[in-house]
C-alpha positions in Angstrom: 146.1 66.2 112.7 145.9 62.6 113.7 142.3 62.5 112.4 143.5 63.9 109.1 146.2 61.3 108.7 143.7 58.6 109.6 141.4 59.7 106.8 144.2 59.7 104.3 145.3 56.3 105.3 141.7 54.9 105.0 141.3 56.3 101.5 144.6 54.8 100.4 143.6 51.5 101.9 140.3 51.5 100.0 142.1 52.3 96.7 144.6 49.6 97.3 141.9 47.0 98.0 140.0 47.8 94.8 140.1 44.9 92.4 140.7 46.6 89.0 139.7 43.4 87.2 136.2 43.8 88.4 135.8 47.3 87.1 133.8 47.0 83.9 133.2 49.9 81.6 130.7 49.1 78.9 131.9 49.3 75.3 130.3 52.1 73.4 128.5 50.6 70.4 128.2 52.5 67.2 124.8 53.0 65.5 123.7 52.7 61.9 123.8 55.3 59.2 121.8 54.8 56.0 120.4 57.7 54.1 118.5 57.4 50.8 118.1 60.3 48.4 115.7 59.8 45.4 116.8 61.4 42.1 114.3 64.2 41.5 114.5 63.5 37.7 113.6 59.8 38.2 111.0 59.5 41.0 109.0 56.9 39.3 108.0 55.3 35.9 105.4 56.6 33.5 103.7 54.2 31.1 104.2 56.5 28.0 108.0 55.8 28.2 107.8 52.4 29.9 110.8 51.0 28.1 113.3 53.7 29.1 111.9 55.3 32.2 113.3 54.2 35.6 113.4 54.9 39.4 116.8 56.1 40.6 118.1 56.8 44.1 121.4 57.0 46.0 122.1 55.1 49.2 124.7 56.6 51.6 126.4 55.1 54.7 129.4 56.0 56.8 129.3 52.6 58.5 132.2 50.2 58.2 130.5 47.3 59.8 127.6 46.5 57.4 126.9 42.8 57.2 123.9 43.2 55.0 121.7 46.0 53.7 118.3 44.7 52.4 115.9 46.9 50.5 112.3 45.7 50.6 109.4 47.0 48.4 105.7 46.6 49.1 102.9 46.8 46.5 99.2 46.3 47.5 100.3 44.6 50.8 102.8 42.2 49.1 106.3 42.7 50.4 109.3 41.6 48.4 113.1 41.8 48.6 114.2 44.2 45.8 117.9 44.4 46.3 120.6 43.4 48.8 124.0 45.0 49.4 127.1 44.5 51.6 129.9 46.6 53.1 131.9 46.0 49.9 129.3 47.7 47.7 129.5 50.8 49.9 133.3 50.7 50.0 133.5 50.5 46.2 131.5 53.7 46.0 133.2 55.5 48.8 130.1 55.2 51.0 127.6 55.6 48.2 125.5 53.0 46.2 123.5 54.0 43.1 120.3 52.0 42.4 118.2 52.2 39.3 115.0 50.1 38.8 113.1 49.8 35.5 109.6 48.5 35.0 111.0 45.1 34.0 112.8 45.0 37.4 109.5 45.5 39.2 107.9 42.8 37.0 110.6 40.4 38.1 110.4 41.3 41.7 106.7 40.8 41.9 106.5 38.0 39.2 104.0 40.1 37.2 104.9 40.6 33.5 102.1 43.2 33.2 104.2 45.7 35.2 106.9 45.5 32.5 104.7 46.7 29.6 102.6 49.2 31.5 99.3 47.3 31.3 99.4 47.2 35.1 100.4 50.1 37.3 100.8 50.6 41.0 102.4 52.4 44.0 105.4 51.1 45.8 106.7 51.6 49.3 110.5 51.0 49.9 111.9 50.1 53.4 115.6 49.4 54.1 116.8 47.0 56.8 120.4 47.0 57.9 122.3 44.1 59.7 125.6 45.0 61.4 128.5 42.6 61.9 127.7 42.2 65.6 124.2 40.9 64.7 122.2 44.1 65.5 119.4 44.9 63.0 118.0 48.3 62.2 115.2 49.2 62.2 113.7 46.5 64.4 111.4 46.2 67.4 112.8 45.7 70.9 110.4 43.8 73.1 110.6 44.0 76.9 108.5 42.9 79.9 107.0 45.6 82.1 104.6 45.3 85.0 101.4 47.2 85.6 99.1 47.3 88.6 95.4 46.6 87.9 92.4 48.3 89.5 92.2 45.4 91.9 95.7 45.9 93.1 97.2 42.9 91.3 100.6 43.2 89.5 100.8 41.6 86.1 103.5 41.4 83.5 102.9 42.9 80.1 104.8 42.8 76.9 105.8 46.1 75.4 107.9 47.2 72.5 109.8 50.1 71.0 111.7 50.7 67.8 115.4 51.0 68.0 115.5 54.1 65.9 114.8 57.4 67.5 112.7 60.0 65.6 115.6 62.4 65.6 117.5 60.3 63.0 114.6 59.1 60.9 112.9 62.3 59.8 113.8 65.7 58.3 116.2 66.8 55.7 119.3 65.9 57.8 118.0 62.4 58.8 120.7 59.8 59.1 118.4 56.9 58.5 115.7 56.7 55.8 112.9 54.6 57.1 110.9 54.5 53.8 110.3 56.3 50.5 107.6 56.0 47.8 107.6 55.4 44.1 105.2 54.4 41.3 104.4 53.0 37.9 101.6 55.2 36.5 100.2 56.9 33.5 101.0 60.5 32.7 98.4 63.0 33.7 95.8 63.7 31.0 93.4 66.7 30.9 90.0 65.3 29.7 88.1 68.5 30.6 85.7 70.1 28.1 82.1 69.9 27.0 80.7 66.4 26.2 77.6 65.5 24.3 75.5 62.8 25.8 75.4 60.2 23.1 73.4 57.8 25.2 72.3 57.6 28.9 70.1 54.6 29.6 68.8 53.6 33.0 66.1 52.6 35.3 64.6 54.3 38.4 63.2 52.6 41.4 60.8 55.4 42.0 57.1 54.9 41.1 57.2 57.9 38.8 59.4 56.2 36.1 59.8 52.5 36.3 60.3 52.0 32.6 63.8 51.8 30.9 64.6 55.4 30.0 67.1 56.7 27.4 68.3 60.3 27.1 70.4 61.8 24.3 71.7 65.2 23.3 72.4 66.9 26.7 75.7 68.6 27.3 77.9 67.5 30.3 80.7 69.9 31.3 83.8 68.1 32.6 86.0 70.4 34.8 89.5 69.5 36.0 89.9 69.7 39.8 93.4 68.1 40.1 95.7 66.1 37.8 93.6 63.0 38.6 90.1 64.2 39.4 87.3 65.9 37.5 83.8 67.3 38.1 80.8 66.3 36.0 78.1 69.0 35.7 75.6 66.1 35.5 76.7 62.6 36.4 73.3 61.2 35.4 73.6 62.2 31.7 70.2 63.9 31.9 68.3 61.1 33.5 67.7 62.9 36.8 66.0 65.8 35.0 63.9 63.3 33.0 62.8 61.4 36.1 62.7 63.8 39.0 61.6 67.2 37.7 58.5 66.5 39.8 60.7 66.5 42.9 62.4 69.8 42.2 65.2 68.9 39.7 65.0 71.9 37.4 68.1 71.5 35.2 70.8 68.9 34.4 73.4 70.8 36.5 71.3 69.9 39.7 73.0 66.5 39.8 76.8 67.1 39.6 79.3 64.3 40.4 83.1 63.8 40.8 85.2 61.2 39.2 88.8 60.1 39.7 90.9 59.5 36.5 94.0 57.4 36.1 95.4 55.4 33.1 92.1 55.9 31.2 90.0 54.4 34.0 87.4 56.5 35.8 85.5 55.9 39.0 83.1 58.0 41.1 84.3 59.6 44.3 82.8 62.0 46.8 79.5 62.1 44.9 76.1 62.5 46.5 73.0 62.7 44.4 70.4 65.6 45.1 68.3 63.6 47.5 71.2 62.6 49.8 72.3 59.1 48.6 75.8 58.2 47.6 76.7 57.4 44.0 79.2 54.8 42.8 80.4 53.7 39.4 83.3 53.0 37.1 84.1 53.4 33.5 86.8 54.1 30.8 88.1 57.0 28.8 89.0 56.3 25.1 91.7 58.8 24.0 91.3 57.8 20.3 87.5 58.7 20.2 87.6 61.1 23.2 84.7 59.4 24.8 83.9 58.6 28.4 81.7 55.6 29.1 80.7 54.7 32.6 78.0 53.1 34.8 76.5 54.6 37.9 74.4 53.3 40.8 72.8 55.4 43.6 71.7 54.4 47.1 68.1 54.0 46.0 69.0 51.4 43.4 68.7 53.6 40.4 71.2 52.6 37.8 72.4 53.7 34.3 75.0 53.5 31.6 76.2 56.8 30.1 78.4 57.5 27.1 79.8 61.0 26.6 81.6 62.3 23.4 83.8 65.3 23.6 82.8 68.3 21.4 
């Protein structure tokens, strides 16, 4: 019994001697909430309605401690501040801010008038950055010093870093923070498929068989649509490969197919290898008024040509 009373007395004594002023419970800090939803009817801007089309999205936040919300946009590696907001903006919209950007806005942001009239197009990546009243910034990189032991047994300090946003709140349909989203100024998809007459295919071969300048006319090249922005040519050479290399096994124009990408009336070769294993490059234009495709091509051997196709 005496031992029991002694234990109770000791516990009470310890409690009494505790300095409550030195008990520190860390304050729980709130995080950041910023969700961006792009309007499905206005995901980007098409050049055929450049004056009226626009990108639109809604920004949502439940925070009440927003010091600054900055929205950055990047095009071809160039990063600019597109818009900036405060807590007041979100308060006025009951936690929601509507943003609409026209082609003229992109032209102002990047100081490029050609974006306003559609003579220049591009893809845009948007990234928000939020600063809270207590100075914390999201997303940002937290750098810390760690130590590692080398193979020789030495211990060295290394700088490491992590982002202050966990994947659980940055991805998926219920994400509470939108890290980035994409948009564009581009031309509407055009179907240029069909049969084209070779009006002119003029080129030179580096092979000993045919070193003279050669011109071919009258062949048919079939253009087949693969996707909204890519097409297959039944004969990228315009008939020149059959003219030059029948002695090496080319039996018909279709033995030298090629693939082109197509956007805003510009064409360029992609994923094309000529029959003897060398890659093919080239660029050109499509004229919607005359329905012609004019392009140049160059293979790995140094053969080169200019081709003009007219739709039938």
